[in-house]
C-alpha atoms as one frame of an Amber mdcrd trajectory, in Angstrom:
protein
  71.307  40.156  93.914  71.207  43.723  92.635  69.391  45.110  89.688  71.436
  46.322  86.784  71.882  50.077  86.338  69.754  51.696  83.648  71.395  51.661
  80.271  74.114  49.170  81.248  72.480  45.874  80.255  69.008  47.089  79.524
  66.195  48.641  81.554  66.238  48.411  85.321  63.979  45.890  86.991  63.296
  48.214  89.924  59.974  49.976  90.010  59.937  53.681  89.173  59.762  55.998
  92.134  57.486  58.945  92.524  58.752  62.406  91.682  59.291  64.650  94.696
  58.430  68.314  94.529  59.515  70.848  97.098  57.497  73.832  98.248  60.651
  75.638  99.361  61.571  78.709  97.301  64.295  78.288  94.705  67.721  79.333
  95.970  69.043  82.569  94.546  72.472  81.360  93.441  74.603  83.244  90.951
  75.490  81.820  87.572  78.377  79.368  87.844  78.071  78.904  91.619  79.803
  75.834  92.989  79.005  74.654  96.503  81.881  74.706  98.998  83.785  71.452
  99.101  82.859  70.513  95.539  85.415  70.320  92.739  85.887  73.773  91.284
  84.900  75.541  94.484  86.971  78.650  95.221  89.658  78.616  97.856  88.807
  80.010 101.281  89.178  83.750 101.303  88.709  84.091  97.566  86.976  87.289
  96.570  85.937  87.425  92.903  85.674  91.214  93.054  89.226  91.715  94.352
  90.553  92.648  90.926  88.218  95.637  90.915  89.713  96.930  94.149  93.370
  96.908  93.128  94.950 100.321  93.555  95.264 102.528  90.528  98.821 102.860
  89.365 100.216 106.350  89.319 103.138 105.954  86.976 103.459 109.676  86.253
 103.764 110.431  89.959 106.346 107.633  90.314 108.349 109.098  87.423 108.292
 112.474  89.154 109.202 111.258  92.638 111.934 108.780  91.669 114.397 111.398
  90.313 113.714 113.518  93.392 114.501 110.511  95.574 117.688 109.903  93.568
 118.688 113.540  94.011 118.075 113.407  97.756 119.911 110.093  98.084 122.894
 111.399  96.136 123.094 114.595  98.174 122.792 112.678 101.439 125.551 110.335
 100.283 127.768 113.252  99.282 127.191 115.204 102.494 128.163 112.334 104.763
 131.238 112.942 106.921 134.396 112.868 104.846 136.256 110.611 107.236 133.808
 107.797 106.428 134.448 107.999 102.675 135.911 104.497 102.413 132.867 102.784
 103.872 130.257 104.870 102.067 130.137 102.641  99.009 127.921 100.170 100.756
 125.266 102.860 101.161 124.458 102.354  97.477 121.956  99.722  98.564 120.141
 102.332 100.653 120.194 104.697  97.686 118.757 101.989  95.450 116.047 101.292
  97.996 115.146 104.968  98.249 114.838 105.201  94.463 112.932 101.905  94.188
 110.328 102.848  96.755 108.310 105.341  94.665 108.877 103.427  91.444 107.669
 100.115  92.823 104.863 101.336  95.062 103.356 103.900  92.726 104.429 102.651
  89.318 103.371  99.041  89.731 104.571  96.252  87.468 105.454  98.383  84.487
 108.350  96.645  82.764 110.186  99.894  82.062 110.473 100.941  85.699 113.131
  98.445  86.952 115.723  99.587  84.354 114.867 103.182  85.220 115.383 102.364
  88.900 118.788 100.890  88.069 119.879 103.977  86.131 118.611 106.379  88.779
 120.417 104.434  91.511 123.697 104.602  89.589 123.071 108.308  88.950 122.505
 108.876  92.665 125.818 107.177  93.405 127.591 109.339  90.812 126.006 112.498
  92.218 127.037 111.486  95.724 130.633 110.874  94.709 130.804 114.152  92.805
 129.362 116.002  95.799 132.020 114.449  98.032 134.814 115.517  95.707 133.272
 118.973  95.346 133.431 119.355  99.110 137.060 118.225  99.152 138.083 120.554
  96.315 136.126 123.474  97.766 137.998 123.237 101.066 141.322 123.193  99.196
 140.550 125.752  96.481 138.371 128.825  96.701 138.437 129.724  92.977 134.904
 129.188  91.611 136.049 129.101  87.951 138.116 125.972  88.306 135.855 124.273
  90.841 133.970 122.060  88.375 137.099 121.081  86.419 139.025 120.356  89.612
 136.116 118.316  90.985 135.892 116.131  87.867 139.650 115.567  87.671 139.736
 114.739  91.401 136.878 112.267  90.934 138.590 110.603  87.941 141.890 110.366
  89.814 140.210 108.785  92.827 138.320 106.053  90.919 139.223 102.551  92.064
 138.089  99.097  90.933 135.958  98.900  94.056 133.965 101.891  92.788 133.015
  99.859  89.716 131.749  97.147  92.035 129.637  99.746  93.836 128.193 100.936
  90.520 127.334  97.322  89.713 125.674  97.017  93.126 123.727 100.233  92.472
 122.534  99.014  89.066 121.586  95.552  90.286 120.055  96.805  93.512 118.016
  99.483  91.756 116.649  96.960  89.277 115.853  94.196  91.761 114.458  96.399
  94.512 112.148  98.200  92.076 110.872  94.885  90.753 110.395  93.372  94.207
 108.649  96.448  95.557 106.263  96.377  92.608 105.505  92.675  93.104 104.661
  93.082  96.791 101.846  95.519  96.144
């Protein structure tokens, strides 16, 4: 037969035990410490000071480097060999990745950077296509006065529905790659 617990049906019938005092020094535990294995204990590898060590975001530097990356990507796209012009549209993903790299890594999770990455990627594609047509017109015509007008009319005449798909890929790729790059840091 067991004795009832204190407070359940009245006082316990067991005799009181002596208090035990330890001569060991009190443990120096921080406020709110929970022993490992107990409910509320942090997960293995948890570092409460990790938020203090996150890298500082350099949004201004990202906003400076992203247009430079778009300019370089557009010029590289436009200076590709002319005989590969039909298959160049798929390089818009590489352009979007080149633009997204500084925006995502340096800019962080700023919500304005993914739309900026999308616009810069589409701008890089436009610059690349205009550079291609400029090269074509320049080889055919040597008159510098009509070069810009001839380039724009050649570009407009050469637009196909597939080019709109590539602009959609550039916009989507620029947005998603900027967001994913920012989330991985």
